[in-house]
Biotite code that builds the C-alpha atoms (Angstrom):
import biotite.structure as struc

atoms = struc.array([
    struc.Atom([24.484, -14.175, -8.258], chain_id="A", res_id=1, res_name="UNK", atom_name="CA", element="C"),
    struc.Atom([23.952, -12.536, -4.882], chain_id="A", res_id=2, res_name="UNK", atom_name="CA", element="C"),
    struc.Atom([20.515, -12.468, -3.319], chain_id="A", res_id=3, res_name="UNK", atom_name="CA", element="C"),
    struc.Atom([18.899, -9.075, -3.094], chain_id="A", res_id=4, res_name="UNK", atom_name="CA", element="C"),
    struc.Atom([17.583, -7.765, 0.177], chain_id="A", res_id=5, res_name="UNK", atom_name="CA", element="C"),
    struc.Atom([13.791, -7.712, 0.408], chain_id="A", res_id=6, res_name="UNK", atom_name="CA", element="C"),
    struc.Atom([11.673, -5.416, 2.497], chain_id="A", res_id=7, res_name="UNK", atom_name="CA", element="C"),
    struc.Atom([9.839, -6.957, 5.407], chain_id="A", res_id=8, res_name="UNK", atom_name="CA", element="C"),
    struc.Atom([6.423, -6.047, 4.002], chain_id="A", res_id=9, res_name="UNK", atom_name="CA", element="C"),
    struc.Atom([7.115, -7.538, 0.569], chain_id="A", res_id=10, res_name="UNK", atom_name="CA", element="C"),
    struc.Atom([5.197, -10.627, -0.516], chain_id="A", res_id=11, res_name="UNK", atom_name="CA", element="C"),
    struc.Atom([6.738, -13.540, -2.388], chain_id="A", res_id=12, res_name="UNK", atom_name="CA", element="C"),
    struc.Atom([5.415, -15.844, -5.074], chain_id="A", res_id=13, res_name="UNK", atom_name="CA", element="C"),
    struc.Atom([3.212, -18.491, -3.491], chain_id="A", res_id=14, res_name="UNK", atom_name="CA", element="C"),
    struc.Atom([2.268, -16.440, -0.397], chain_id="A", res_id=15, res_name="UNK", atom_name="CA", element="C"),
    struc.Atom([-1.348, -16.728, 0.700], chain_id="A", res_id=16, res_name="UNK", atom_name="CA", element="C"),
    struc.Atom([-3.066, -13.350, 0.841], chain_id="A", res_id=17, res_name="UNK", atom_name="CA", element="C"),
    struc.Atom([-6.459, -11.753, 1.482], chain_id="A", res_id=18, res_name="UNK", atom_name="CA", element="C"),
    struc.Atom([-8.015, -8.825, -0.414], chain_id="A", res_id=19, res_name="UNK", atom_name="CA", element="C"),
    struc.Atom([-8.249, -5.867, 2.002], chain_id="A", res_id=20, res_name="UNK", atom_name="CA", element="C"),
    struc.Atom([-10.454, -3.811, -0.336], chain_id="A", res_id=21, res_name="UNK", atom_name="CA", element="C"),
    struc.Atom([-13.253, -4.593, -2.776], chain_id="A", res_id=22, res_name="UNK", atom_name="CA", element="C"),
    struc.Atom([-11.780, -5.310, -6.197], chain_id="A", res_id=23, res_name="UNK", atom_name="CA", element="C"),
    struc.Atom([-13.505, -6.024, -9.493], chain_id="A", res_id=24, res_name="UNK", atom_name="CA", element="C"),
    struc.Atom([-15.173, -9.457, -9.113], chain_id="A", res_id=25, res_name="UNK", atom_name="CA", element="C"),
    struc.Atom([-13.293, -9.992, -5.825], chain_id="A", res_id=26, res_name="UNK", atom_name="CA", element="C"),
    struc.Atom([-15.087, -9.005, -2.610], chain_id="A", res_id=27, res_name="UNK", atom_name="CA", element="C"),
    struc.Atom([-13.332, -7.827, 0.520], chain_id="A", res_id=28, res_name="UNK", atom_name="CA", element="C"),
    struc.Atom([-11.808, -10.724, 2.473], chain_id="A", res_id=29, res_name="UNK", atom_name="CA", element="C"),
    struc.Atom([-11.406, -13.129, -0.442], chain_id="A", res_id=30, res_name="UNK", atom_name="CA", element="C"),
    struc.Atom([-8.366, -15.364, -0.072], chain_id="A", res_id=31, res_name="UNK", atom_name="CA", element="C"),
    struc.Atom([-5.858, -15.865, -2.856], chain_id="A", res_id=32, res_name="UNK", atom_name="CA", element="C"),
    struc.Atom([-2.303, -16.812, -3.730], chain_id="A", res_id=33, res_name="UNK", atom_name="CA", element="C"),
    struc.Atom([0.438, -14.586, -5.186], chain_id="A", res_id=34, res_name="UNK", atom_name="CA", element="C"),
    struc.Atom([1.254, -15.835, -8.690], chain_id="A", res_id=35, res_name="UNK", atom_name="CA", element="C"),
    struc.Atom([3.738, -13.188, -9.899], chain_id="A", res_id=36, res_name="UNK", atom_name="CA", element="C"),
    struc.Atom([5.731, -10.389, -8.262], chain_id="A", res_id=37, res_name="UNK", atom_name="CA", element="C"),
    struc.Atom([6.661, -7.548, -10.668], chain_id="A", res_id=38, res_name="UNK", atom_name="CA", element="C"),
    struc.Atom([8.831, -4.473, -10.332], chain_id="A", res_id=39, res_name="UNK", atom_name="CA", element="C"),
    struc.Atom([12.082, -3.219, -8.906], chain_id="A", res_id=40, res_name="UNK", atom_name="CA", element="C"),
    struc.Atom([11.171, -0.147, -6.908], chain_id="A", res_id=41, res_name="UNK", atom_name="CA", element="C"),
    struc.Atom([7.395, -0.162, -7.455], chain_id="A", res_id=42, res_name="UNK", atom_name="CA", element="C"),
    struc.Atom([6.351, -3.705, -6.555], chain_id="A", res_id=43, res_name="UNK", atom_name="CA", element="C"),
    struc.Atom([3.060, -5.003, -7.990], chain_id="A", res_id=44, res_name="UNK", atom_name="CA", element="C"),
    struc.Atom([1.435, -8.410, -7.510], chain_id="A", res_id=45, res_name="UNK", atom_name="CA", element="C"),
    struc.Atom([-0.604, -10.785, -9.656], chain_id="A", res_id=46, res_name="UNK", atom_name="CA", element="C"),
    struc.Atom([-2.959, -12.822, -7.481], chain_id="A", res_id=47, res_name="UNK", atom_name="CA", element="C"),
    struc.Atom([-5.180, -15.842, -8.172], chain_id="A", res_id=48, res_name="UNK", atom_name="CA", element="C"),
    struc.Atom([-8.168, -15.612, -5.842], chain_id="A", res_id=49, res_name="UNK", atom_name="CA", element="C"),
    struc.Atom([-10.204, -18.519, -4.459], chain_id="A", res_id=50, res_name="UNK", atom_name="CA", element="C"),
    struc.Atom([-13.291, -17.496, -6.464], chain_id="A", res_id=51, res_name="UNK", atom_name="CA", element="C"),
    struc.Atom([-11.428, -18.182, -9.734], chain_id="A", res_id=52, res_name="UNK", atom_name="CA", element="C"),
    struc.Atom([-10.547, -14.579, -10.606], chain_id="A", res_id=53, res_name="UNK", atom_name="CA", element="C"),
    struc.Atom([-6.950, -13.551, -11.350], chain_id="A", res_id=54, res_name="UNK", atom_name="CA", element="C"),
    struc.Atom([-6.046, -9.891, -10.992], chain_id="A", res_id=55, res_name="UNK", atom_name="CA", element="C"),
    struc.Atom([-2.740, -8.226, -11.792], chain_id="A", res_id=56, res_name="UNK", atom_name="CA", element="C"),
    struc.Atom([-1.047, -4.990, -10.840], chain_id="A", res_id=57, res_name="UNK", atom_name="CA", element="C"),
    struc.Atom([-2.212, -5.010, -7.220], chain_id="A", res_id=58, res_name="UNK", atom_name="CA", element="C"),
    struc.Atom([-0.337, -2.951, -4.665], chain_id="A", res_id=59, res_name="UNK", atom_name="CA", element="C"),
    struc.Atom([0.689, -4.198, -1.235], chain_id="A", res_id=60, res_name="UNK", atom_name="CA", element="C"),
    struc.Atom([-1.893, -2.019, 0.510], chain_id="A", res_id=61, res_name="UNK", atom_name="CA", element="C"),
    struc.Atom([-4.658, -3.925, -1.301], chain_id="A", res_id=62, res_name="UNK", atom_name="CA", element="C"),
    struc.Atom([-3.402, -7.242, 0.081], chain_id="A", res_id=63, res_name="UNK", atom_name="CA", element="C"),
    struc.Atom([-2.723, -8.676, 3.523], chain_id="A", res_id=64, res_name="UNK", atom_name="CA", element="C"),
    struc.Atom([-1.309, -11.981, 4.663], chain_id="A", res_id=65, res_name="UNK", atom_name="CA", element="C"),
    struc.Atom([-3.757, -14.300, 6.394], chain_id="A", res_id=66, res_name="UNK", atom_name="CA", element="C"),
    struc.Atom([-2.177, -13.501, 9.779], chain_id="A", res_id=67, res_name="UNK", atom_name="CA", element="C"),
    struc.Atom([-2.483, -9.747, 9.181], chain_id="A", res_id=68, res_name="UNK", atom_name="CA", element="C"),
    struc.Atom([-6.108, -10.195, 8.114], chain_id="A", res_id=69, res_name="UNK", atom_name="CA", element="C"),
    struc.Atom([-6.902, -12.138, 11.300], chain_id="A", res_id=70, res_name="UNK", atom_name="CA", element="C"),
    struc.Atom([-5.324, -9.370, 13.396], chain_id="A", res_id=71, res_name="UNK", atom_name="CA", element="C"),
    struc.Atom([-7.357, -6.744, 11.542], chain_id="A", res_id=72, res_name="UNK", atom_name="CA", element="C"),
    struc.Atom([-10.593, -8.645, 12.130], chain_id="A", res_id=73, res_name="UNK", atom_name="CA", element="C"),
    struc.Atom([-9.684, -9.009, 15.814], chain_id="A", res_id=74, res_name="UNK", atom_name="CA", element="C"),
    struc.Atom([-9.304, -5.227, 16.052], chain_id="A", res_id=75, res_name="UNK", atom_name="CA", element="C"),
    struc.Atom([-5.516, -5.134, 16.167], chain_id="A", res_id=76, res_name="UNK", atom_name="CA", element="C"),
    struc.Atom([-3.156, -3.478, 13.690], chain_id="A", res_id=77, res_name="UNK", atom_name="CA", element="C"),
    struc.Atom([-5.199, -2.981, 10.546], chain_id="A", res_id=78, res_name="UNK", atom_name="CA", element="C"),
    struc.Atom([-2.353, -1.995, 8.227], chain_id="A", res_id=79, res_name="UNK", atom_name="CA", element="C"),
    struc.Atom([-0.570, -4.725, 6.269], chain_id="A", res_id=80, res_name="UNK", atom_name="CA", element="C"),
    struc.Atom([2.691, -2.798, 6.478], chain_id="A", res_id=81, res_name="UNK", atom_name="CA", element="C"),
    struc.Atom([4.193, 0.316, 7.999], chain_id="A", res_id=82, res_name="UNK", atom_name="CA", element="C"),
    struc.Atom([2.328, 2.561, 5.565], chain_id="A", res_id=83, res_name="UNK", atom_name="CA", element="C"),
    struc.Atom([0.690, 5.702, 6.914], chain_id="A", res_id=84, res_name="UNK", atom_name="CA", element="C"),
    struc.Atom([-3.061, 5.846, 7.328], chain_id="A", res_id=85, res_name="UNK", atom_name="CA", element="C"),
    struc.Atom([-3.437, 8.380, 4.521], chain_id="A", res_id=86, res_name="UNK", atom_name="CA", element="C"),
    struc.Atom([-1.776, 6.068, 2.041], chain_id="A", res_id=87, res_name="UNK", atom_name="CA", element="C"),
    struc.Atom([-3.981, 3.185, 3.109], chain_id="A", res_id=88, res_name="UNK", atom_name="CA", element="C"),
    struc.Atom([-7.028, 5.288, 2.317], chain_id="A", res_id=89, res_name="UNK", atom_name="CA", element="C"),
    struc.Atom([-5.589, 5.841, -1.154], chain_id="A", res_id=90, res_name="UNK", atom_name="CA", element="C"),
    struc.Atom([-6.342, 9.547, -1.168], chain_id="A", res_id=91, res_name="UNK", atom_name="CA", element="C"),
    struc.Atom([-2.728, 10.699, -1.399], chain_id="A", res_id=92, res_name="UNK", atom_name="CA", element="C"),
    struc.Atom([-2.835, 12.324, 2.017], chain_id="A", res_id=93, res_name="UNK", atom_name="CA", element="C"),
    struc.Atom([0.430, 12.639, 3.893], chain_id="A", res_id=94, res_name="UNK", atom_name="CA", element="C"),
    struc.Atom([1.241, 12.386, 7.575], chain_id="A", res_id=95, res_name="UNK", atom_name="CA", element="C"),
    struc.Atom([2.591, 15.452, 9.344], chain_id="A", res_id=96, res_name="UNK", atom_name="CA", element="C"),
    struc.Atom([6.170, 15.229, 10.602], chain_id="A", res_id=97, res_name="UNK", atom_name="CA", element="C"),
    struc.Atom([7.474, 16.995, 13.701], chain_id="A", res_id=98, res_name="UNK", atom_name="CA", element="C"),
    struc.Atom([10.375, 18.518, 11.727], chain_id="A", res_id=99, res_name="UNK", atom_name="CA", element="C"),
    struc.Atom([8.132, 20.888, 9.758], chain_id="A", res_id=100, res_name="UNK", atom_name="CA", element="C"),
    struc.Atom([7.435, 18.782, 6.703], chain_id="A", res_id=101, res_name="UNK", atom_name="CA", element="C"),
    struc.Atom([5.240, 15.865, 5.793], chain_id="A", res_id=102, res_name="UNK", atom_name="CA", element="C"),
    struc.Atom([6.135, 12.253, 5.232], chain_id="A", res_id=103, res_name="UNK", atom_name="CA", element="C"),
    struc.Atom([4.475, 10.633, 2.241], chain_id="A", res_id=104, res_name="UNK", atom_name="CA", element="C"),
    struc.Atom([3.284, 7.039, 2.042], chain_id="A", res_id=105, res_name="UNK", atom_name="CA", element="C"),
    struc.Atom([6.597, 5.801, 0.690], chain_id="A", res_id=106, res_name="UNK", atom_name="CA", element="C"),
    struc.Atom([8.518, 7.449, 3.535], chain_id="A", res_id=107, res_name="UNK", atom_name="CA", element="C"),
    struc.Atom([9.868, 10.438, 1.609], chain_id="A", res_id=108, res_name="UNK", atom_name="CA", element="C"),
    struc.Atom([10.084, 13.666, 3.612], chain_id="A", res_id=109, res_name="UNK", atom_name="CA", element="C"),
    struc.Atom([8.763, 16.735, 1.790], chain_id="A", res_id=110, res_name="UNK", atom_name="CA", element="C"),
    struc.Atom([10.212, 19.942, 3.286], chain_id="A", res_id=111, res_name="UNK", atom_name="CA", element="C"),
    struc.Atom([7.762, 22.512, 4.624], chain_id="A", res_id=112, res_name="UNK", atom_name="CA", element="C"),
    struc.Atom([9.024, 25.231, 2.227], chain_id="A", res_id=113, res_name="UNK", atom_name="CA", element="C"),
    struc.Atom([7.959, 23.104, -0.758], chain_id="A", res_id=114, res_name="UNK", atom_name="CA", element="C"),
    struc.Atom([4.541, 22.504, 0.753], chain_id="A", res_id=115, res_name="UNK", atom_name="CA", element="C"),
    struc.Atom([4.099, 26.249, 1.352], chain_id="A", res_id=116, res_name="UNK", atom_name="CA", element="C"),
    struc.Atom([5.216, 26.986, -2.205], chain_id="A", res_id=117, res_name="UNK", atom_name="CA", element="C"),
    struc.Atom([2.693, 24.497, -3.621], chain_id="A", res_id=118, res_name="UNK", atom_name="CA", element="C"),
    struc.Atom([-0.128, 25.943, -1.487], chain_id="A", res_id=119, res_name="UNK", atom_name="CA", element="C"),
    struc.Atom([0.713, 29.468, -2.677], chain_id="A", res_id=120, res_name="UNK", atom_name="CA", element="C"),
    struc.Atom([0.645, 28.323, -6.303], chain_id="A", res_id=121, res_name="UNK", atom_name="CA", element="C"),
    struc.Atom([-2.748, 26.674, -5.808], chain_id="A", res_id=122, res_name="UNK", atom_name="CA", element="C"),
    struc.Atom([-4.084, 29.882, -4.249], chain_id="A", res_id=123, res_name="UNK", atom_name="CA", element="C"),
    struc.Atom([-2.795, 31.944, -7.208], chain_id="A", res_id=124, res_name="UNK", atom_name="CA", element="C"),
    struc.Atom([-4.403, 29.590, -9.720], chain_id="A", res_id=125, res_name="UNK", atom_name="CA", element="C"),
    struc.Atom([-7.716, 29.523, -7.851], chain_id="A", res_id=126, res_name="UNK", atom_name="CA", element="C"),
    struc.Atom([-7.930, 33.320, -7.777], chain_id="A", res_id=127, res_name="UNK", atom_name="CA", element="C"),
])
């Protein structure tokens, strides 16, 4: 069977990681190890943390490798991958693109006409 290509920001089973956000029973900065990688297009991780807690269904933006965490603490690149700042905040915000649309966290370009149409619909519903 042929090997599948992996994205550069994808973690593998056994990788050492650090929690980049506060999780239930896992404070920010807690180290752990990836136990399971799930998904085909929507990759989720199960991690066993050093404090004895195992958490599943974590996204990549909630985890960083130890090298990425050290860079973040040193004031360098704070994103674990090439995700936009709005996606890292988790608020669903999108970055503006110079071509008249917006690029979402997963890199999909939404044309400006669809954004205008959605804004008009929201205005009609609010009135």
